[in-house]
C-alpha positions in Angstrom: -87.6 7.9 -3.1 -84.1 8.2 -4.7 -84.5 8.5 -8.5 -80.9 9.7 -9.2 -78.9 7.6 -11.7 -76.8 4.9 -10.1 -73.2 5.1 -11.0 -70.8 2.3 -10.3 -67.2 3.5 -9.8 -64.5 0.8 -9.5 -61.4 2.1 -7.8 -63.2 4.9 -5.9 -60.4 5.1 -3.3 -57.7 5.9 -5.9 -56.5 9.4 -7.0 -58.8 9.5 -10.0 -61.7 7.4 -8.7 -62.0 9.4 -5.5 -62.3 12.6 -7.5 -64.9 11.1 -9.7 -67.0 9.9 -6.8 -66.8 13.3 -5.1 -67.6 15.2 -8.3 -70.6 13.1 -9.2 -72.1 12.5 -5.7 -74.4 15.6 -5.8 -76.1 14.3 -9.0 -75.7 10.5 -8.9 -76.1 7.7 -6.4 -72.5 6.4 -6.1 -71.8 2.7 -5.8 -68.2 2.2 -4.8 -67.5 -1.4 -3.8 -64.3 -2.1 -2.1 -61.9 -5.0 -2.6 -63.7 -7.0 0.1 -66.8 -6.9 -2.1 -65.4 -6.9 -5.6 -61.9 -8.3 -5.8 -60.5 -7.6 -9.3 -57.5 -9.9 -8.6 -60.0 -12.8 -8.8 -61.7 -12.4 -12.2 -63.7 -15.6 -11.6 -65.8 -13.9 -9.0 -66.4 -10.6 -10.7 -69.5 -11.4 -12.8 -71.2 -13.1 -9.8 -70.6 -10.1 -7.5 -71.9 -7.7 -10.1 -75.1 -9.7 -10.3 -76.0 -8.3 -6.9 -75.4 -4.7 -7.9 -78.0 -2.5 -9.5 -76.5 0.4 -11.5 -77.2 2.5 -14.6 -73.6 3.0 -15.8 -70.1 2.1 -14.8 -66.6 3.6 -14.8 -63.6 1.4 -14.2 -60.9 3.6 -12.6 -59.4 0.6 -10.7 -56.0 -0.7 -11.7 -52.7 -2.1 -10.5 -50.7 1.0 -11.5 -47.2 0.6 -10.0 -45.0 -0.3 -12.9 -42.5 -2.0 -10.6 -45.2 -4.0 -8.8 -46.6 -5.1 -12.1 -43.1 -6.1 -13.3 -42.7 -8.3 -10.2 -46.1 -10.0 -10.6 -47.3 -9.7 -14.3 -50.0 -12.4 -13.7 -51.6 -10.2 -11.0 -51.4 -7.2 -13.3 -53.2 -9.1 -16.1 -55.9 -10.3 -13.8 -56.7 -6.9 -12.4 -56.0 -4.7 -15.5 -57.2 -6.9 -18.3 -59.2 -10.0 -17.3 -61.5 -8.4 -14.7 -61.9 -5.2 -16.8 -63.2 -7.3 -19.7 -65.7 -9.1 -17.4 -67.1 -5.8 -16.2 -67.3 -4.7 -19.8 -69.2 -7.8 -20.8 -71.7 -7.5 -17.9 -72.4 -3.9 -19.0 -72.9 -5.0 -22.6 -75.3 -7.7 -21.5 -77.3 -5.1 -19.6 -77.1 -2.4 -22.4 -75.3 -0.1 -20.0 -72.7 2.6 -20.7 -69.2 1.4 -19.7 -66.1 3.6 -19.5 -62.7 2.1 -18.9 -59.7 4.2 -17.8 -56.3 3.4 -19.4 -52.9 5.0 -19.6 -50.3 6.6 -21.8 -48.0 3.7 -20.7 -49.5 1.6 -23.5 -47.0 3.3 -25.8 -43.4 2.4 -26.4 -42.3 6.1 -26.1 -39.3 6.1 -28.4 -40.5 8.8 -30.8 -41.0 12.5 -30.4 -44.4 12.9 -32.1 -47.7 13.5 -30.2 -49.5 10.2 -30.0 -53.0 9.8 -31.4 -55.6 7.1 -30.8 -54.4 5.5 -34.1 -50.8 5.4 -33.0 -49.4 1.9 -32.5 -49.4 0.8 -28.9 -46.3 -1.2 -28.1 -45.8 -1.3 -24.3 -42.3 -1.7 -22.8 -43.3 -3.1 -19.4 -45.7 -5.4 -17.7 -47.9 -2.6 -16.5 -48.3 -1.2 -20.0 -48.8 -4.7 -21.5 -51.6 -5.4 -19.0 -53.3 -2.1 -19.6 -53.1 -2.6 -23.4 -54.5 -6.1 -23.0 -57.3 -4.5 -21.0 -58.1 -2.1 -23.7 -58.3 -4.8 -26.4 -60.3 -7.1 -24.1 -62.8 -4.4 -23.1 -63.5 -3.4 -26.6 -63.8 -7.0 -27.7 -66.3 -7.7 -24.9 -68.2 -4.5 -25.4 -68.1 -2.7 -28.7 -69.9 0.3 -27.3 -67.4 0.8 -24.4 -65.3 3.9 -24.2 -61.6 3.4 -23.3 -60.1 6.7 -22.1 -56.4 7.0 -21.7 -55.1 9.5 -19.1 -51.6 10.6 -18.0 -49.7 12.2 -15.0 -52.7 12.9 -12.8 -53.0 15.7 -10.2 -56.1 16.8 -8.3 -57.9 17.1 -4.9 -56.8 13.6 -3.9 -53.1 14.7 -3.9 -50.2 12.4 -3.9 -48.8 13.6 -7.2 -45.8 15.5 -8.4 -47.1 18.9 -7.1 -47.4 17.7 -3.6 -44.1 15.8 -3.7 -42.3 18.9 -5.0 -43.8 21.2 -2.4 -43.0 18.8 0.4 -39.4 18.4 -0.7 -39.0 22.2 -0.9 -40.4 22.8 2.5 -38.2 20.1 4.1 -35.1 21.4 2.4 -34.4 18.3 0.3 -32.7 18.3 -3.1 -35.1 19.0 -5.9 -34.0 16.5 -8.6 -36.6 15.5 -11.1 -36.3 13.4 -14.3 -35.9 15.6 -17.4 -35.7 12.9 -20.1 -39.3 11.7 -19.8 -42.2 13.6 -21.4 -46.0 13.4 -21.1 -49.0 15.6 -20.3 -49.9 16.5 -16.7 -53.7 16.2 -16.4 -56.3 17.4 -13.9 -58.6 14.7 -12.4 -61.2 17.5 -12.0 -61.1 18.1 -15.8 -61.3 14.4 -16.4 -64.4 14.2 -14.2 -66.0 17.0 -16.2 -65.1 15.5 -19.6 -66.4 12.0 -18.6 -69.7 13.4 -17.4 -70.3 14.9 -20.8 -69.2 11.6 -22.4 -71.8 9.6 -20.5 -74.6 12.1 -20.8 -75.0 14.2 -23.9 -72.0 12.5 -25.8 -72.9 8.9 -25.0 -72.5 7.8 -28.6 -68.7 8.3 -28.3 -67.0 4.9 -28.2 -63.6 3.3 -28.7 -60.3 4.9 -27.7 -60.1 8.5 -26.6 -57.2 10.5 -25.1 -58.3 12.5 -22.0 -55.5 14.9 -21.2 -54.9 18.6 -20.9 -53.1 20.5 -23.6 -49.3 20.8 -23.7 -46.2 18.8 -22.9 -43.8 18.5 -19.9 -41.0 16.6 -18.4 -41.3 15.6 -14.8 -38.8 18.4 -14.1 -41.0 20.9 -15.9 -44.0 19.7 -14.0 -42.2 20.0 -10.7 -40.7 23.4 -11.5 -44.1 24.9 -12.5 -45.6 23.5 -9.4 -43.0 25.2 -7.3 -43.3 28.5 -9.2 -47.1 28.5 -8.8 -46.8 27.6 -5.1 -44.5 30.6 -4.5 -46.7 32.9 -6.5 -49.7 31.9 -4.4 -48.1 31.9 -1.0 -47.5 28.2 -0.3 -43.7 28.7 -0.4 -42.0 31.8 1.1 -39.2 31.9 -1.5 -38.5 30.6 -5.0 -37.1 27.1 -5.3 -35.3 25.6 -8.3 -35.1 22.0 -9.6 -32.2 20.2 -11.2 -32.4 17.6 -13.9 -32.0 13.8 -13.5 -32.0 11.1 -16.1 -33.9 7.9 -16.2 -30.6 6.0 -16.1 -30.0 7.6 -12.7 -32.7 5.3 -11.2 -31.4 1.7 -11.4 -33.9 0.8 -8.7 -36.7 1.0 -11.3 -37.5 -2.7 -12.0 -39.7 -1.7 -15.0 -38.6 0.2 -18.1 -40.3 3.6 -18.4 -41.4 4.8 -21.9 -39.7 8.2 -22.4 -42.1 10.0 -24.7 -45.8 9.4 -24.2 -47.3 12.8 -25.0 -50.9 12.2 -26.1 -52.6 14.2 -28.8 -56.1 15.4 -27.6 -57.4 16.5 -31.0 -60.2 13.9 -31.0 -61.3 15.1 -27.5 -61.2 18.7 -28.7 -63.4 17.9 -31.7 -65.9 15.9 -29.6 -66.1 18.6 -26.9 -66.2 21.5 -29.4 -63.3 23.2 -27.6 -59.7 22.6 -26.8 -58.9 21.4 -23.3 -57.1 24.1 -21.2 -53.4 23.9 -20.8 -52.0 21.7 -18.0 -50.4 24.8 -16.6 -53.8 26.6 -16.2 -55.3 23.5 -14.7 -52.3 23.1 -12.3 -52.6 26.7 -11.2 -56.2 26.1 -10.2 -55.1 23.0 -8.3 -52.3 24.9 -6.5 -54.7 27.8 -5.6 -57.2 25.2 -4.1 -54.4 24.0 -1.8 -54.2 27.5 -0.3 -57.9 27.4 0.8 -58.6 25.7 4.1 -61.1 22.9 3.7 -64.6 23.5 5.0 -65.5 21.6 8.2 
């Protein structure tokens, strides 16, 4: 008989969701419905599909995350990122189940230079940010006990982020240009998994908005350069490589505006955990080192 808690993870094939599923699998029974079972682009079907699922808590890591795709189809973005999220929140509220919804630093306008707290005004500048902000508001309206956790610039075992891009470009001899007028906080998906587990176990009374990010600040260029430096230090590159700076205006192909400064303050998270999250550089080094170890068969 399996008496492990049943954890519903929406978006379990994504960069964050896949890390969460792998991290929790030894201790929880993971329910990870795919789009063919639970299609968040069709909010009218979500509640009915959830009726057939038996779970003890839920994490929504699913989202339409491409700013340019959202800009081209804002209606789809709203259905996936806001309407369906609110329905899942309501179902959890009706069942008295813990619900955690993942959001983003893109809910901010990004015109200042002050670290952003949970109380900072959220004024998105693109359709993606507007849909995610609408999702935050709708989730908390549907479920006052929900936790809405904002994350930024993810890296981790799933790959596909700036570290992997920088290393691939360096190995293939491409130019190493990265944007240097956009700032945020690179954040480990492994660290997020650890923080979230504490938040749905011994810290289950924590609700509302919470910034989940490592400590520090970086531009995309900083992020890429540190990745390259660490890769060289740990033997993934045979020589040093150096980046050069690009500006957001150098990318006219971007359909959606990008908020330039979305550095989140993690003071509330530090207070709740009783310790300050490690620096993004420390977390990134752990990730780079893990890339040097062959996976077990």
